[in-house]
N, C-alpha and C positions, 0 to 999 in steps of 0.2 A: 751754665745751669744755675738757677736760683732756687726754685721750690722743688721739693720731692714729695710725690704723692703715691700711695700704694692702696690697692683696692681691698675691700673687706665686706662685712655684712651690714647689719642695721645699726651698729654702734661705731662711733668714730673716736679717734684720739688726735688731739692737736699737740704736736711736739714742738718745743721751743728750745732752740740751741743756745749756746753760751755767748757772752759778750765778745764782739769783734771776731766771731767765728762764722761758720756756715752750716747749712743743713747736713753737710757730709758727716759731721761728727755724730749725728743721730741716725745715720743711714742703716747701720746694722740693726739697731733696736727697732727702727721703723719696719724693716723687712720682717723681723720676727713677730712683731705685733700683727702685721698683715697676714702672715701665715697662720696665726692663731685665730683669725676671723674678724679682726678689727680693721676698719678703714683708717688709714693713717695720712696725715697732712703735716708736712714739715716746711713751713714757709721761710723764705728769706725776709728779714725785717729791715726795711730801709732805715739808715741812720743808727743801726745797731749791729748788724752783721757785716761781714766782708765776703767778697767773692774771690775765690782763688784765681790768681792771675792778674787781678786789679790792684794797683798800688795804693789807692786812696780809700780811706774809710771816713766818710762824711758823717759825723756824729750828730744825732738829733737829741731832743729832750726826752727824759724818761717817760713823760706823759705821752709822747708820740709812740714810743715803744709799746706802752700799755694799750693805747688806742688801736694799734695795728693788731695786737693779739685779740683784743675784743672783737674787732671786725671779722677776723678769721673764725673766731668762735661762733659768732652770730650767723655767719654763712653756713657753718656746719649744722647748726641747730635747725636750719630750715629743711635739711634733708636726712638727718639721722635721728634715731630714737633717743639715744643718749650720746652726750659728748663729754669726754674726759680730757684731762690735761696731763702733760708730762714735760718737765723742764729740767735742763742741766745748768748748774752754776747760777748765773744771774737769770737764766731762763726759768729756773725754779722760783726765783723771786717774782718774776712776771706772772707765773701761774698763781702764786699766792695773792698777788695784787688783784688779779681778776676774780679769784675765788672769794676774796673778801667783798668785792663789789657785787658779784652775781649770786652770792649766797647759795640757794638750792638749785640753781641751774647747772652747776658743775656736778656731773655724776660721780666722779672720783678724780684723784690726782696722785701722780707719782713724782716725787721731788728728788732729784739726783744731785748730790754734791752741792746742796744748798749753801749759799753764802749770806750770812748775816753779820759775820765777824771775819775779818782777814787775819786769822791767827794761826795759819798753818806753819809747819816747821821750815818751809822754804821762803817765807815772806820776809823781804828785806825790812829792817827797822826804819829805813828811810821812807818806806811807803806811807807811814803815818803823816809825813810832811806834805803829801801830795795835795790835800785840800788847801794848805797854806800856799803852795806853789800856784794853785789855780787862781787864787785871789790876790796875788802879788806879782811884782815884776819877775819873780823867779819862774813864772810861767814860760818866759822866753827861753830859759835855760833847761827846763824840764818839760818839753811839750809831749813827751811820750815816756811810758814806763815799759822798759824792754823785758820781755819774757826771758827766763833763764832755765837752764837744765835743773830738774828733769822734765820740764814742760808738762807736769801733771801726769807723767807716764812712768809706771814701774817697769813695764815691758822694755827691756834694753834694746831689742831689735827695732821696735817701733819708735823708740826715742831717737835712735841714731838716724832713722829715716826722716823723722820730723825735723831734726836738727839740720840735716843736709838740705832739706827742702826750704827751711828758713834762711839758710845761707844763700841759696840760689834766687829767692824771691822774697817779697815782704810778708807773705802768708804761707802757712801750710794748710793742709786739709783739715786740721784740727784747731786752727786759730791763727791770728796775726802774730808776727814776730815781736811787734811792739804795740802796746795799747795806748791810744791818745789819752792825755791827762783829762781832757774833757769827758771822755767816755767813763773813766773811773769816777769822776766827780758826779756825773749823772747817775751812775750805779749807786753811789753813796746816798744820793737823794732818794732813789727808789727804795733802798734798804731801810732808810728812816721811815718812809711811808708805810712799808710792809710791817715793820715792827709795831707801829701804832695800831694797825688794823688787824693784827693776828686774831684777836678774840672774835672777830666777825666771821672767821673761816669755819664753815661747818661741813664741807665736803669730806668724805672719807679720804684719808691721806696715808700714803706710803712714803717713808723717808729712807732712801738708800744712801749710805755714806761710807767712805773708806776710813778705817781706823787711822791710817797713816796719810790722810789727805794732806798734801803739801801746801794747799792754799787756805783751807778753812778746816779747823778742827771739828770734832763731833759736838762742840758747844753749839754750833748753828742748828743742826737738826734737833738736838735736845731742847733748845730754846723754842723752836717751833712746836714740838710735841707738847711742851708744857703749857703753851698759851693759846693754841687753837681750841675751838669747841666742836670738833668733829666727833661724830658718834663712833667712828672707827679710826684708830691711829696705829699704824704698824711701823716698826723700824727694822732695818737690816744693816748690819755692819759687815763691810768687806775687809778681808785680811790680806789680800794680795794685789791691791790696787792703790793708785794715788788719786788725784782729782778727776782725771778724765775717764770716768768709770764706764762710759759707753763704748770705749775703744781699747781699754786696758785689759789686763790679764783675766778679769772676771766679767767681761762683757756678756758671756753666756748666762752667768748667774744673775746679772742685772735684768736680762731679758726674761728669764724664767720667773724671777720674783715679781717683776712688773706684770707679766701676763697672768700669773697666779692671783695677784691682787685684783686686777680688773675682773677676772672670772669670779672671784669671791663676791665682789660688789655688784657686778652687772648680771650675773647669772648665766643665761643660756647663750654664751658665745660658743660657736661651733667648736667641737673638740677635734682638732686636727693635729697631725704630726708637726712638731715645732721646727725641726730641722735646724737646730741651733749651731751647727758647725759651718754655717754659711760664710758670708762675705767678710773679707778682711781689708784693711786699708793698705797694707803693705804687700 
C-alpha cells in the first residue's frame, strides 16, 4: 500500500507524512478529516518516504520532494473548490515550501510538529556533525542516523509495539528504524529554503506542537508564527505527547483542532459526527 485516499465533499486536504515514513502515520487524522466532510489524499512520495516491509529507502533531492507535493496539489485543484495542506515533521516544511511558492492558492494549512531546528530533548549532540559527515570521508562510517527510544511517542504501549516492529524489520508503521544521512542532509537544505521564504507565506496557518517534543522544541512553530504573513495564525500546544502527534496520546485533540481550524477558514464543511474514537495503530 502506498497512497491513502478518503472521500469527502467539495474541499480537499493534501496530507504530507514525515521523512522516511509512510502515509500510515497520517491514517487516523485522514479518516477523521474525511468524516468531517473533507476529501483526503495522503500520497507516498518517492525518494522521501518508505514502504513498510521494504528494506531500502532511496533518497531523492528535496526539490524532487517539493515537486511531487506540488503535482498532487495541482491535481486536486482541478477537481475541488478549495485545497488545504497538512504536514507532519518535515512534511510540515514541505507544506510551507509549497505555500510560499503558491501564495493565495493554498486555502489553509495545518502544520504538525514542524521542524526548523533539531533542538528537542532527545536529539544526540552528535547529530550536529551529520552535515560534516556527509561532506567528508566520515560518510562511510555514518551512513545512517539510527532512531532511538522514545521514537517520538509518549504512549508507552505504542512505543513498545514500534520498538518491537523495528527489531523485526527495518521500518515500523510510523517510520524507519534508521534514517540515511543523505535524507537528513536534504532535509537541512529544505529547512534552509523554507526559512528564507517564510515571509511569502500568506495562507491561514495552524501550528500544533507538543510542549515536550523530543525532536524539535516549540522554537520551531514560534519561529514560523513570527515570520509568516498569514492573516490568520493559530497555535496549539499539546501537554501529553511527543513528536509523533498524529498517533500519540492526543491524536484525537490533533484531529479536533485541525478540523475546527479548517471549518473556521473554509466555512460550510458539512457538520457530521466526528467519531474520534476510531482507528488505532496497535
